N, C-alpha and C positions, 0 to 999 in steps of 0.2 A: 843754733842760737844758745847762748849761755842762759843760765837762770836769771830771772829778773833781779833777784837779790844780789847777784854778782855785778849786774849793771848799775844798781843803786850804789853798791860799795865803790865801784869805779868812779861814779859821780861824786861821792862824798870825799874820796881821796883827792880828786881834781879840785874840789871846792876849797880845800884847806888853804890854798894860796891865791884864791880868786875872790872877786867881789860877788859873783853870781855864776852858777853853772846850771845848765838845763839839759835833760835828756830829751832829744827830739824823737817824737813818736809819729810816724807817718801813717796816714790812712789814704785811701784811694783819692779822696777829694778834699782833704784838709790835713793840717799839721797841728798836733797838740804837744804840750810840754809838761815835763815833770821837773820842778825847780828844786834846787838844793836847799832853798829856804823853807820848803814845806815841812810840816811836822810829821807827815806820814807818806814820804815819797814812795816807799815800796807798795803800799796799798794803792796809791794812785797809779803807779806803773802797772800793777797787776790788773787794775780795772780797765785801763786803756788797752792792754794786750788782750784781755778777754773780749773787748769790743771789736777786735780785729786789727788793732794797731801794731806796727812793727817798730821797735826801737832801732834807730839808725845810727845815732852818734850823740856827741856832746857839743853844746855851744858853751863857750866860756867868755865871761865878761870881766875885764879888769878895769879898775877905776883909778885915775891919777888926777886928783883935784876934781875938776868938772868934766874932764875928758874920759870917755869910756871907749875902750878898745875891745872888739870882739874877735874871737877866733873859733875854729871848729876842729873836731877830730871824729872821723867815723869810728864806730866800734870795730874791733878786729875782724868781725864777720863781713864787714863792708869796706875794709881798708883798701882793697884793690879795685873797687867799683867806682869808675869815673862818675857815673850818675849820682852816686851818694855824695861825692865831694862837691859836685855842682849844686845839688839840692841843699846841702848844708851851707855852702858859700852864699847861695842866693838868699837864705834866711837872714843872713847878717845885714842885708839891705833893709831889714825891718827891725833893727836893734831897739829903737825907741818903743815900738809896739810890744816887743817881746818883754822888755824890762817892765813896761806898764802892766802886762799880764801877770808878771811875777808878783806885783804888788797888790793885785786884785784876787789872787788865789786864796780860797778859804783854806785855812790850815787846821780846821777842826771838822770832825765827822758831822755829816748831815743826818738828822733824825728823820726816820720815815714813819 
């Protein structure tokens, strides 16, 4: 697996022509996302990986007026894995919820 900074850089490049991009981080029983709109995406990705998550690929959302089109791309480490493609494709069934999550994400550090 590449460094998390490389994955975030890949997301940032993808986001240049998109409305929203998210790194999909898979856990055994849940999926979490690191959004291109976050102020500290590298810190968030590192936190999720340290908790045992695996970055699987990117979800991309493009907006044309009121229509939103979603697409996916596994990271190169999973490009030949059929399960990864099915996993990412299945997430697109929840586009509205994922976009909603992106708008709820705190983009500032939490004080402890």
